[in-house]
C-alpha positions as CSV (number, residue, x, y, z in Angstrom):
1,M,-78.7,-5.3,6.7
2,K,-81.1,-7.4,8.8
3,L,-78.4,-7.9,11.4
4,F,-77.9,-4.1,11.8
5,L,-81.6,-3.4,12.0
6,S,-81.9,-5.9,14.8
7,L,-78.9,-4.4,16.6
8,L,-80.3,-0.9,16.2
9,A,-83.7,-2.0,17.5
10,G,-81.9,-3.7,20.4
11,T,-80.2,-0.4,21.4
12,F,-83.5,1.2,22.3
13,I,-84.4,-1.6,24.6
14,L,-81.4,-0.4,26.7
15,T,-83.0,3.0,27.4
16,F,-84.6,1.8,30.7
17,A,-85.3,4.2,33.5
18,L,-82.5,4.8,36.0
19,P,-82.8,6.2,39.5
20,A,-82.9,10.0,39.7
21,S,-79.3,10.0,41.2
22,A,-78.1,8.1,38.1
23,Q,-79.8,10.4,35.6
24,V,-77.8,13.3,36.9
25,E,-74.7,11.7,35.6
26,K,-75.8,11.3,32.0
27,Y,-74.8,13.6,29.1
28,T,-77.3,14.3,26.3
29,I,-75.7,13.6,23.0
30,S,-77.1,13.8,19.4
31,V,-75.5,11.5,16.8
32,E,-75.5,13.2,13.4
33,P,-75.8,11.1,10.2
34,F,-72.3,9.9,9.3
35,K,-70.8,11.0,6.0
36,N,-68.4,9.6,3.4
37,D,-66.3,11.3,0.8
38,S,-67.6,9.4,-2.2
39,S,-70.0,10.9,-4.8
40,S,-71.5,7.4,-5.2
41,K,-74.4,6.2,-3.0
42,K,-73.0,2.8,-2.7
43,Y,-71.2,3.7,0.6
44,D,-74.2,5.3,2.2
45,Q,-75.5,2.1,3.9
46,Y,-72.0,1.3,5.2
47,V,-71.8,4.6,7.1
48,V,-75.4,4.1,8.4
49,E,-74.2,0.8,9.9
50,C,-71.2,2.5,11.4
51,R,-73.4,5.2,13.0
52,N,-75.8,2.5,14.3
53,A,-72.9,0.8,16.0
54,A,-71.7,4.0,17.6
55,M,-75.2,4.8,18.8
56,R,-75.5,1.3,20.3
57,Y,-72.2,1.8,22.2
58,L,-73.4,5.1,23.6
59,L,-76.7,3.7,24.8
60,A,-75.1,0.6,26.3
61,C,-72.4,2.8,28.1
62,G,-75.0,4.2,30.5
63,R,-73.5,7.7,30.7
64,F,-75.4,9.1,27.7
65,S,-78.9,10.0,26.7
66,V,-78.9,9.6,22.9
67,L,-81.4,11.7,21.0
68,E,-83.5,10.2,18.3
69,R,-82.1,10.6,14.8
70,D,-84.7,13.1,13.6
71,A,-83.8,15.5,16.5
72,T,-80.4,16.4,14.9
73,Q,-82.1,18.8,12.4
74,D,-82.9,21.2,15.3
75,L,-79.2,21.5,16.5
76,E,-78.6,24.8,14.7
77,A,-81.7,26.3,16.3
78,E,-80.4,25.2,19.7
79,R,-77.0,26.7,19.1
80,N,-78.7,30.0,18.3
81,L,-80.8,29.7,21.4
82,Q,-77.7,29.2,23.5
83,K,-76.3,32.5,22.2
84,S,-79.4,34.3,23.5
85,E,-80.3,35.6,26.9
86,S,-82.0,32.3,27.6
87,F,-78.7,30.5,27.8
88,I,-77.6,30.4,31.5
89,D,-74.5,28.7,33.0
90,G,-74.0,26.2,30.2
91,K,-77.5,24.8,30.4
92,V,-80.4,25.4,28.0
93,V,-83.6,26.8,29.5
94,Q,-86.4,24.6,28.4
95,Q,-88.4,26.6,25.9
96,G,-89.5,26.5,22.3
97,K,-88.3,23.5,20.3
98,A,-84.8,23.2,21.7
99,I,-83.9,19.6,21.9
100,G,-81.5,19.9,24.8
101,A,-78.4,18.3,23.2
102,E,-75.3,19.1,25.2
103,F,-72.9,17.3,22.7
104,V,-72.8,16.1,19.2
105,L,-71.1,13.0,17.7
106,T,-70.1,13.2,14.0
107,G,-68.5,10.5,11.8
108,S,-66.7,11.0,8.5
109,L,-65.5,8.0,6.4
110,S,-62.6,8.2,4.0
111,T,-63.4,5.6,1.3
112,H,-59.8,5.7,0.1
113,D,-58.3,4.2,3.2
114,G,-61.2,3.0,5.4
115,Q,-60.5,5.5,8.1
116,L,-63.5,6.7,10.1
117,S,-63.0,10.0,11.9
118,L,-65.2,10.2,15.1
119,L,-65.5,13.7,16.7
120,I,-67.5,14.9,19.7
121,F,-68.4,18.6,19.9
122,R,-70.0,20.7,22.6
123,V,-73.2,22.3,21.3
124,S,-72.9,25.5,23.3
125,D,-69.7,26.8,21.6
126,G,-69.1,24.3,18.8
127,K,-65.7,23.3,20.3
128,Q,-64.3,19.7,20.0
129,V,-64.1,18.0,23.3
130,E,-62.8,14.6,22.1
131,G,-62.1,12.6,18.9
132,G,-60.2,9.8,17.3
133,V,-59.9,7.6,14.2
134,C,-61.3,4.2,13.8
135,D,-59.3,2.0,11.3
136,L,-61.9,0.0,9.3
137,K,-59.4,-0.9,6.6
138,E,-59.5,-4.6,7.1
139,S,-63.3,-4.6,7.1
140,W,-63.4,-2.1,4.3
141,L,-61.1,-4.1,1.9
142,A,-63.3,-7.2,2.5
143,R,-66.5,-5.2,1.7
144,S,-66.7,-6.5,-1.9
145,Y,-66.7,-10.1,-0.5
146,G,-69.2,-9.4,2.2
147,Y,-67.6,-7.6,5.2
148,N,-68.0,-9.1,8.7
149,A,-70.6,-7.2,10.6
150,Q,-69.4,-8.4,14.0
151,Y,-65.8,-7.2,13.2
152,L,-67.2,-3.7,12.3
153,I,-69.0,-3.5,15.6
154,K,-65.9,-4.6,17.5
155,K,-63.8,-1.9,15.9
156,I,-66.4,0.8,16.4
157,N,-66.8,-0.2,20.1
158,A,-63.1,-0.1,20.7
159,S,-62.8,3.4,19.2
160,M,-65.8,4.7,21.1
161,Q,-64.5,3.2,24.3
162,E,-61.2,4.9,23.8
163,I,-62.7,8.3,22.9
164,T,-65.4,8.4,25.6
165,G,-62.9,6.9,28.1
166,R,-60.6,9.8,27.7
167,W,-63.6,12.1,28.2
168,L,-65.0,10.4,31.2
169,A,-61.6,10.0,32.8
170,Q,-62.0,13.6,33.8
171,D,-64.5,12.3,36.4
172,R,-63.2,11.2,39.7
173,Y,-64.8,8.5,41.9
174,T,-64.7,8.3,45.6
175,V,-63.2,5.1,47.1
176,V,-65.6,4.1,49.9
177,R,-63.6,1.5,51.9
178,E,-61.4,-1.5,51.9
179,L,-63.2,-4.8,51.3
180,D,-60.4,-7.2,51.7
181,G,-56.8,-7.1,52.9
182,D,-54.6,-7.6,56.0
183,A,-52.5,-5.4,58.3
184,S,-49.9,-4.7,55.6
185,R,-51.8,-4.5,52.4
186,T,-55.1,-3.8,50.7
187,D,-56.5,-6.4,48.2
188,R,-59.9,-5.2,47.3
189,M,-61.9,-2.0,47.4
190,L,-65.5,-0.6,47.1
191,V,-65.8,2.3,44.7
192,A,-68.7,4.8,44.5
193,A,-69.2,4.4,40.7
194,G,-71.4,1.9,38.9
195,S,-73.2,1.5,35.7
196,A,-74.8,5.0,35.9
197,R,-71.3,6.4,35.5
198,G,-70.3,4.1,32.6
199,I,-68.2,1.7,34.7
200,R,-67.8,-1.8,33.3
201,E,-66.1,-5.0,34.4
202,G,-62.5,-5.0,33.3
203,Y,-62.0,-1.2,33.6
204,Q,-58.7,-0.2,35.1
205,L,-58.8,2.7,37.7
206,E,-55.9,4.7,39.0
207,I,-56.2,5.3,42.7
208,Y,-54.9,8.4,44.3
209,Y,-55.3,11.1,47.0
210,T,-55.0,14.9,46.6
211,T,-52.8,17.3,48.5
212,N,-52.0,21.0,48.3
213,E,-48.6,22.4,47.5
214,D,-47.7,26.1,48.1
215,V,-45.7,27.6,45.4
216,D,-44.7,31.3,45.7
217,G,-47.6,31.9,48.0
218,V,-50.1,30.2,45.7
219,S,-51.7,26.9,46.7
220,Y,-52.0,24.2,44.0
221,Q,-53.8,20.9,44.1
222,R,-51.6,17.8,43.4
223,D,-52.7,14.2,42.8
224,I,-50.5,11.5,44.5
225,L,-50.9,8.3,42.6
226,L,-50.9,5.2,44.7
227,G,-51.7,2.2,42.5
228,L,-54.1,0.6,40.1
229,L,-57.4,-1.1,40.5
230,K,-59.3,-3.5,38.2
231,V,-63.1,-3.6,38.3
232,D,-64.4,-7.1,38.5
233,V,-67.9,-6.6,39.9
234,V,-70.4,-3.8,38.9
235,E,-72.9,-4.1,41.8
236,N,-75.5,-1.6,40.5
237,A,-75.8,2.0,39.2
238,N,-73.8,3.4,42.0
239,F,-71.2,0.9,43.3
240,S,-68.5,-1.4,42.0
241,Q,-65.9,-3.7,43.5
242,A,-62.3,-3.7,42.3
243,K,-59.2,-5.8,42.9
244,V,-56.0,-4.0,43.7
245,K,-53.5,-4.8,41.0
246,E,-50.7,-2.4,42.0
247,G,-49.8,-0.4,45.1
248,K,-51.3,-2.7,47.8
249,K,-49.0,-1.5,50.5
250,E,-49.1,2.1,49.5
251,I,-52.9,2.1,49.6
252,K,-52.9,0.5,53.0
253,K,-50.6,3.1,54.3
254,A,-52.8,5.9,53.0
255,L,-55.9,4.3,54.6
256,N,-54.1,4.1,57.9
257,E,-53.2,7.7,57.7
258,G,-56.9,8.6,57.2
259,K,-56.5,10.0,53.6
260,K,-59.5,10.4,51.4
261,L,-59.0,8.3,48.3
262,Y,-60.3,8.7,44.8
263,C,-59.9,6.9,41.5
264,R,-60.3,7.6,37.8
265,I,-60.3,5.6,34.6
266,K,-56.8,4.8,33.4
267,L,-56.1,6.1,30.0
268,K,-54.4,3.9,27.4
269,Q,-50.8,4.8,26.9
């Protein structure tokens, strides 16, 4: 219990001020109290600890503004506001007591098999945008003997990274330039994405360029995949350095041809 209170307190230390350019990239998300399917109260503290771990991940990610826990009670009022004339272009006009949440994270634990369902919904229309299941069975079965708090956090972090990774993979990042290489290959690149966009060391990025294909008189955009990068240095909020793991020659050829290159987070297969 003391460990989780310390961890939760530590999360709010991470809410430091970012440059204005970084703040634009953040999503506002409210984390609703996690639930369990048991009529007994003995599981309530466990789901609180799961929720704290999920909140800690979101705060550390750098892409989310996490609302305080008491703000979730106003979500229904915000949904009603967004159905009114004050709702314009997917953004809430600042008025009344609207809390400004764009998204909501919910968690529901099955006490029978230790499966925690994590779902992210868009507040404006209530539609699910991402979700997944965190398998806590190993930790759950050990609960009677004192479950491992660090294991719990590790499992929550892994699930949250996978869920938010799929979501954030919709973003594309501009490749600024080559940092290292020779006449035949590219070994290292500078990418216009840093901590403000949730990029971390170890992330794998697919690198590509876009082209247009005309089909029956209609032009469609097509992504041409060149290779794979691995982030090894996050310089600041806006830039990262990445090693080229695959496609060194293909990337060099595209650069020589003057193509504008982009990258995106590689999804797990």
